[in-house]
LOFINU-250692 format. One record per residue (C-alpha): x, y, z; residue in three letters. Coordinates in steps of 0.001 Angstrom, whole numbers, padded with zeros to 6 digits, always signed. Example, Ala and Ser with C-alpha at 12.3 -4.5 7.8 and 13.67 -1.06 7.14 Angstrom:
BEGIN
+012300-004500+007800ALA +013670-001060+007140SER 
end
This chain:
BEGIN
-006185+113332-031651UNK -004739+109456-031701UNK -006415+107082-029505UNK -004708+106624-025869UNK -004412+102834-026454UNK -001875+103671-029284UNK +001901+104190-028921UNK +004010+105364-031376UNK +000994+104722-034165UNK +000782+100856-033217UNK -002073+099308-031873UNK -001472+096648-028647UNK -001456+093168-029392UNK -003833+090965-028152UNK -003260+087442-025804UNK -002415+084905-028925UNK -005145+082263-028065UNK -002776+079490-028910UNK -000359+080533-025905UNK -002928+080397-023312UNK -004033+076808-024477UNK -000589+075523-023945UNK -000141+077293-021149UNK -003443+075929-019701UNK -002713+072298-021032UNK +001035+072735-018985UNK -000240+073798-015885UNK -002601+070926-015941UNK -000476+068614-017097UNK +002356+069141-014546UNK -000888+069301-012069UNK -001986+065717-012886UNK +002046+065098-012330UNK +001968+066393-009526UNK -001243+064921-008212UNK +000443+061339-009716UNK +003336+062057-007452UNK +001490+063047-004333UNK -000828+059471-005112UNK +002184+057136-005996UNK +004939+058507-003228UNK +002542+059782-000443UNK -000487+057863-000317UNK -000437+054787-002425UNK +003163+054402-001973UNK +003424+050913-000266UNK +000658+049584-002505UNK +003078+050307-005515UNK +006602+049595-004015UNK +004910+046434-003303UNK +003818+046252-006756UNK +007309+046985-008244UNK +008602+044636-006163UNK +006362+041585-007217UNK +007560+042440-010554UNK +011478+041912-009663UNK +010800+039268-007237UNK +010784+035697-008546UNK +009617+032512-007009UNK +010765+029194-007740UNK +009662+025489-005774UNK +012358+023846-004618UNK +011584+020151-004836UNK +012164+017704-001986UNK +013889+014764-001874UNK +011291+011817-001521UNK +011949+009480+001088UNK +013644+005427+000887UNK +012130+002641+001377UNK +014152-000099+003054UNK +013241-003594+003907UNK +013620-004632+007634UNK +017764-006153+006488UNK +018688-002758+005091UNK +017719-003200+001778UNK +016859-000397-000860UNK +013137-001394-001654UNK +011798+001828-003352UNK +014386+004999-003731UNK +014723+008101-005806UNK +017470+008722-008414UNK +018234+011392-011155UNK +016516+010971-014840UNK +016255+013542-017787UNK +013143+013981-019622UNK +013114+015021-023482UNK +010691+017314-024994UNK +010012+019322-028014UNK +008816+022241-029526UNK +007023+020972-032854UNK +007489+024744-034194UNK +011553+025076-033858UNK +012320+021387-035246UNK +013565+021366-038871UNK +013692+017996-040243UNK +011393+015574-038215UNK +011997+012616-039795UNK +015592+012633-038956UNK +015097+013972-035305UNK +012634+011611-035002UNK +015388+008399-036096UNK +017853+009813-034228UNK +016177+010122-030900UNK +014759+006411-031536UNK +017398+004811-030812UNK +017559+006559-027818UNK +014572+005665-026347UNK +013560+002643-027365UNK +010094+004068-029693UNK +009312+003673-033152UNK +010710+006042-035599UNK +006830+006684-036406UNK +005877+007361-033027UNK +008409+010697-032310UNK +008096+012037-035784UNK +004359+011978-035246UNK +005097+013974-032098UNK +007720+016062-033699UNK +005003+017529-036517UNK +001737+017724-034197UNK +000176+021052-033175UNK +001368+023701-030523UNK +004815+024442-028526UNK +005443+021516-026255UNK +005176+018132-026531UNK +006742+015290-024193UNK +009404+012812-026411UNK +009852+010594-023421UNK +009895+010758-019807UNK +012345+009832-017071UNK +015374+008373-019184UNK +018430+007028-018191UNK +021219+010457-017386UNK +023472+009069-019901UNK +021398+008656-022510UNK +020181+012272-021626UNK +022827+013084-022175UNK +023808+012157-025747UNK +020638+014072-026505UNK +021837+017076-025074UNK +025146+016886-027153UNK +023522+016112-030067UNK +021782+019652-030135UNK +018940+018703-032729UNK +016698+021597-033474UNK +013536+022065-031295UNK +014767+019487-028593UNK +014957+020119-025000UNK +015593+018607-021606UNK +014947+019035-017935UNK +016003+017251-015354UNK +013628+014782-013550UNK +013043+012839-010449UNK +012664+009027-010636UNK +011164+006506-008472UNK +012993+002966-008746UNK +012034-000304-007341UNK +015417-002844-006904UNK +013033-005559-005976UNK +010644-005288-008359UNK +007854-008051-008442UNK +008975-009345-005015UNK +007470-006312-003193UNK +005264-004488-005996UNK +001778-005227-004149UNK +002824-003697-000951UNK +005753-001278-002234UNK +003542-000108-004148UNK +004486+003070-006858UNK +004101+007024-007337UNK +002507+009224-010214UNK +005544+008816-012835UNK +005088+013083-013282UNK +004485+013660-009464UNK +006178+011507-007817UNK +002625+011506-005734UNK +001971+008373-003761UNK -000736+005629-005691UNK -000420+002366-004103UNK +000729+000588-001125UNK +002746+002287+001254UNK +003797+004884-001376UNK +000024+005706-000853UNK -000347+005222+002735UNK +002580+006835+003992UNK +002379+009803+000860UNK +002595+012805+003460UNK +005960+011384+005402UNK +007603+010627+002479UNK +006453+013477-000057UNK +008623+015627+002743UNK +007978+019737+002477UNK +009101+021718-000773UNK +011264+024747-000286UNK +011035+027960-002074UNK +013521+030223-003785UNK +012911+034092-003590UNK +015475+036192-005701UNK +015016+039742-007303UNK +015695+040217-011069UNK +015609+042418-013633UNK +013774+042255-016608UNK +016189+040110-018783UNK +016469+037864-016098UNK +018989+038583-014639UNK +019646+038435-010938UNK +019929+042211-009066UNK +022979+043011-007014UNK +022404+043522-003335UNK +018616+042906-004225UNK +016674+040467-002263UNK +017639+036819-001703UNK +015739+034227+000383UNK +016577+030069+000553UNK +013877+028381+002040UNK +015824+024855+002369UNK +013275+021526+001250UNK +012685+019273+004074UNK +013398+015776+002644UNK +011019+013103+003439UNK +011057+010606+005686UNK +012858+007310+005305UNK +010431+003860+005787UNK +012263+001206+007502UNK +009764-001730+006765UNK +009269-005234+008756UNK +009387-007316+005775UNK +012405-009219+005258UNK +013403-010031+001613UNK +014497-013422+002300UNK +011713-014520+003934UNK +009673-012493+000968UNK +011787-013806-001555UNK +010918-018008-000062UNK +007075-017015+000260UNK +007077-015895-002792UNK +009239-018786-004227UNK +006858-021287-002460UNK +003636-019482-003653UNK +004511-019709-007292UNK +005199-023411-006601UNK +001742-023999-004857UNK -000069-022529-008027UNK +001886-024457-010199UNK +001084-027314-008843UNK -002608-027256-007854UNK -003525-025063-010754UNK -004763-022120-007966UNK -005670-018818-009714UNK -004255-016892-007285UNK -002718-017103-003558UNK -001723-015070-000741UNK +000558-015973+001962UNK +001329-014029+005009UNK +004005-014471+008146UNK +003904-012735+011232UNK +006157-012697+014078UNK +002939-012749+016400UNK +005416-011230+019872UNK +005490-007907+018035UNK +003006-007995+015186UNK +005715-007396+012621UNK +004711-008841+008971UNK +007566-010487+008319UNK +006738-011249+004555UNK +003286-010377+002522UNK +003374-012397-000906UNK +000425-011988-003168UNK +000286-013641-006929UNK -000300-012922-009549UNK +001655-009998-009129UNK +003299-006940-010750UNK +006896-005116-011240UNK +006487-001343-010286UNK +008966-000516-012859UNK +006418-002298-015532UNK +002829-000869-015490UNK +002331-000651-019389UNK +000248-003653-018989UNK -000599-003913-015680UNK -004600-005575-014675UNK -006732-004596-011790UNK -005933-008220-010134UNK -002375-007976-010096UNK -002207-004457-007974UNK -004354-004781-004825UNK -002860-006940-002163UNK -005526-009945-001590UNK -004005-010431+001619UNK -005812-007249+002722UNK -008081-006989+000674UNK -009660-010376-001016UNK -012210-012130+001439UNK -013307-015216+002011UNK -015117-017999+004455UNK -011977-019786+006652UNK -013858-023364+006891UNK -012005-025362+009566UNK -009143-022579+010017UNK -012114-020930+012177UNK -012185-023993+014536UNK -009597-022710+015766UNK -012031-019622+017685UNK -015057-022012+018389UNK -012618-024083+020061UNK -010656-021544+022075UNK -013605-020074+023194UNK -015131-022720+024128UNK -012066-023836+026637UNK -012131-019925+028158UNK -015372-020006+028611UNK -014748-023180+030771UNK -017532-024876+028884UNK -014591-028468+027749UNK -011413-029480+028814UNK -009172-030751+026011UNK -009433-034338+027066UNK -013424-033904+027448UNK -015213-036450+025473UNK -018252-035679+023035UNK -020715-038175+021439UNK -020609-037103+017778UNK -023228-038115+015656UNK -023174-039423+012032UNK -024780-036623+010802UNK -026756-033691+011490UNK -029503-032261+009786UNK -031098-028820+010381UNK -034090-028311+007752UNK -032560-028637+004504UNK -029036-028188+005598UNK -026913-031434+006428UNK -023497-031220+008143UNK -021164-034512+008001UNK -017300-035126+008660UNK -015056-036089+005513UNK -013005-038271+007963UNK -013224-041146+009465UNK -013602-041493+013222UNK -015322-042608+016159UNK -018496-041795+017662UNK -016765-040492+020681UNK -013870-037857+020237UNK -011886-035799+022904UNK -012127-032080+021972UNK -008233-032591+021160UNK -009200-035354+018391UNK -012360-032720+016843UNK -009578-030519+016303UNK -006972-033037+014975UNK -009394-034714+012802UNK -011527-031608+012069UNK -014639-032898+012734UNK -017207-030589+012121UNK -019948-031988+013679UNK -018292-031992+017247UNK -016755-027988+016565UNK -020777-027862+015581UNK -021717-029219+019301UNK -019026-026689+021094UNK -020684-024067+019122UNK -023539-024698+020638UNK -022335-024736+023756UNK -021131-021418+023456UNK -024427-019704+022014UNK -024665-017154+019337UNK -023722-014397+021722UNK -020899-015758+023401UNK -018957-017063+020009UNK -020066-013832+018323UNK -018125-011798+021369UNK -015293-014162+020712UNK -014519-013620+017214UNK -014842-010222+017649UNK -011882-010356+019750UNK -009727-012414+017443UNK -010552-009510+015059UNK -013260-011174+012999UNK -015470-008373+011421UNK -013474-005602+011199UNK -009842-003919+010390UNK -007051-005003+011775UNK -005720-001368+011463UNK -002660-002207+009777UNK -001113+000780+008302UNK -001743-000207+004346UNK -004726+001150+002590UNK -007670-000504+001220UNK -008242-003209+003780UNK -011083-004820+003902UNK -013150-005433+007542UNK -014346-008745+006150UNK -018229-009576+007176UNK -019660-010300+010765UNK -023153-009738+011419UNK -024522-009278+014975UNK -026012-011719+017009UNK -029526-010673+016626UNK -029204-011090+013119UNK -027809-014780+013225UNK -030914-017336+011876UNK -031930-019546+014845UNK -031950-022843+012722UNK -028053-023228+011130UNK -026399-020007+011812UNK -024254-021075+014996UNK -023712-024062+013405UNK -022494-022865+010090UNK -020005-019691+011891UNK -018962-022865+014050UNK -016999-023982+011471UNK -016330-021454+008912UNK -019080-020306+006865UNK -021698-017308+007339UNK -018319-015065+008192UNK -015682-013599+005888UNK -012327-013084+006576UNK -008698-011575+005119UNK -005795-013974+005015UNK -004030-011277+007247UNK -007113-011309+010058UNK -006330-015245+010101UNK -002800-015002+010778UNK -003834-012069+013300UNK -006252-014475+014896UNK -004126-017650+015141UNK -001108-015053+016581UNK -002857-014764+018909UNK -002652-018136+019968UNK +001198-018167+019529UNK +001354-014832+021294UNK +000214-017005+024526UNK -003541-015724+024235UNK -002471-011610+023311UNK -003603-009716+020185UNK -000846-007627+019039UNK -001513-005081+015845UNK -000460-006140+013088UNK +001979-003519+010991UNK +004518-003072+008495UNK +006725-000248+009195UNK +009095-000779+012186UNK +010021+003188+012130UNK +010059+006348+010479UNK +013277+008082+010228UNK +012948+012049+009404UNK +015082+014230+007245UNK +017319+015181+010320UNK +017640+011674+011517UNK +014779+011598+014499UNK +013549+007802+014612UNK +009748+007197+015469UNK +009512+003759+015934UNK +005837+001802+015452UNK +004453+000625+019073UNK +001498-001404+018519UNK -000762-001691+020737UNK -002009-005308+022393UNK -004967-006614+024268UNK -005540-010290+025893UNK -007705-012433+024368UNK -007404-015269+026202UNK -005621-017243+028936UNK -001929-018196+028522UNK -003244-021335+029530UNK -006026-021888+027087UNK -003261-020321+024182UNK -001023-023775+025096UNK -003368-026049+025432UNK -004812-024917+021550UNK -001278-024859+020475UNK -000758-028576+021412UNK -004172-029418+019674UNK -002849-027601+016870UNK +000300-030085+016930UNK -001941-033270+016825UNK -003333-031659+013343UNK -000152-031933+012074UNK +001439-034874+014039UNK -001786-037061+013263UNK -004673-035233+011754UNK -005592-033694+008516UNK -001879-031584+008198UNK +000573-034455+008015UNK +002182-032353+005044UNK +002333-028937+007204UNK +005223-031199+008336UNK +008504-029351+009083UNK +011715-031402+008984UNK +013759-030252+012721UNK +010852-028478+014007UNK +007812-029505+015671UNK +004693-027546+014299UNK +001322-026801+014735UNK -001607-025884+012368UNK -004763-026243+010975UNK -006557-027038+007671UNK -009407-025189+005679UNK -011276-026106+002643UNK -014419-024100+001891UNK -016779-024017-001358UNK -016148-020959-003080UNK -018966-018032-002321UNK -020062-016412-005433UNK -021553-012881-004533UNK -022594-012199-007420UNK -025082-014918-007760UNK -025146-015342-003956UNK -024834-019315-004267UNK -021701-021040-003582UNK -019527-022784-005958UNK -019986-026376-007977UNK -016661-026406-008746UNK -013954-024168-006762UNK -012854-023953-003208UNK -010962-021758-001104UNK -007727-024150+000122UNK -005667-022764+003421UNK -003724-023410+006053UNK -002721-021442+009029UNK +000068-022633+011550UNK +002931-021534+014205UNK +006434-022529+014673UNK +007906-023825+016761UNK +005313-024831+018455UNK +006509-024730+022259UNK +007744-021073+021348UNK +006341-019781+018121UNK +008607-017487+016534UNK +006154-017032+012771UNK +002962-017710+012320UNK +002370-018640+008222UNK -001226-018196+007015UNK -001661-019941+003194UNK -004584-019232+001118UNK -005100-020819-002504UNK -007415-019769-004586UNK -009307-022150-006798UNK -007058-024869-006843UNK -007968-027562-009809UNK -005458-030634-008138UNK -004481-031285-004428UNK -007848-028535-003986UNK -007761-028865-000086UNK -005604-026865+002450UNK -004541-030385+003663UNK -002785-031233+000448UNK -002999-028159-001122UNK -001758-025349+001162UNK -000227-027078+003875UNK +002824-027901+001702UNK +003829-023921+001148UNK +003333-023521+004728UNK +006312-026121+005241UNK +008029-024323+002932UNK +007677-020708+004229UNK +008294-021554+007526UNK +011210-023732+007067UNK +012692-020875+005170UNK +011381-017981+007675UNK +013181-020001+010984UNK +016281-020408+009120UNK +016740-017099+008401UNK +015573-015592+012087UNK +018404-018235+013142UNK +015872-020684+014793UNK +017483-023346+016558UNK +016139-026781+015696UNK +013858-028083+018360UNK +016051-031072+020296UNK +015336-034703+019010UNK 
end
């Protein structure tokens, strides 16, 4: 009998183990695929959709156009133009020597220097930055292997050295402000970058019907300055002549409109051209009128006398007995001009009497003198719209010595100021006793044309009558006193000379050779339209305020009055 499992004499086959394994594998694979589909299209669908979108979506930053800086007469002082930058991939350069010679003819560099760049390691090296577009076009047309170009904005300064220390400059590769107004107003000038978003395929082609959005860049704001280039040109020229005549190491000139606080000119020498900074020295960059400190000397007497008048201690005609000399401990105070033993307050100013001014300072006392010095703006920043302003040095009265400090401070020692601070102090007198904050920017014009004019704060320091009396005293300084060389043909002017030994901060002593010579004045004296401060550092000839600085004042004041259209005084 056959076994029950046999059919037609054949045994039934068993299950094929390989098929079973394949089947199980397929089931697991399809299960895994199903699971992934559930995850990808179900539980984590949004996450993976976002990843895909990010792979397709390309974003580009759209640079904002940097604002232009104009002077008060509409001339461009800083603007952005197109330029071309040349770079290379040294690995793609086939003939470095030939290509270097050609590029040198367009960039003005030495062929050896360019050849060194073209044979350097790496895949990227700058050959020339911010070239003229015409020269850049020639580079493109040459189609040199491994040489490429890109468009790049470039900041240019048409006024050059004339306004370099005021306008400042930017970082070449980023156009970010580094110095001067370019730094102080960087956020406003820079604008807001825009953004482009577009979907592209793996080959960089735009996907039809894909996402596309543009957020336009907001151009930077323009600045309209208070500076008048015509007056700035006259100030720089007069200052240069003054330095050549006196052999001074450096100098500054500040011209203010006392009514508004507008800075009409701010000149410093030595200077620099923002377009050529290859061999720039730190002393060329700084705006000395705002950063450099000096002891004001006799120009300080304006504040001492104004305080005595305002306090009601004296009148312009009050007569004081003037000693021949005044010795306090080891310090001897003297006058350097001959005069009688009795002087009116007006004569004290006209003859620049140290001893007479010291008597007025002693009447005031340390506390009251200090209060008026602070009111005139000493010992603190003017808060002009410019970076790096020095506050000066003015110690509180409780720290003053009980011997020589009141005497020395009354005539301009023991206090340090900037040329700008002194110009502002004299503007108080020119503006009928009202202090106005100085400023360099008249208005900011945004990219949409909106205008934001500057509105500087004001405060009264002395009465209009005190200011008028001081102006007449300053006129006497020029008419019959130490400031005769400050006279301006056709106009009656007033001002004060100052000559102080230069304080050497390194040694804490006064120089035996170097002085700071200054003259600060206003014109026309009856209705001042300009205040001009001149400071000369270490003159060798005509080393005094009356001889060295006063002629510079006269030249600048005359040019400023003419440029402003101020008619001459009636004969």
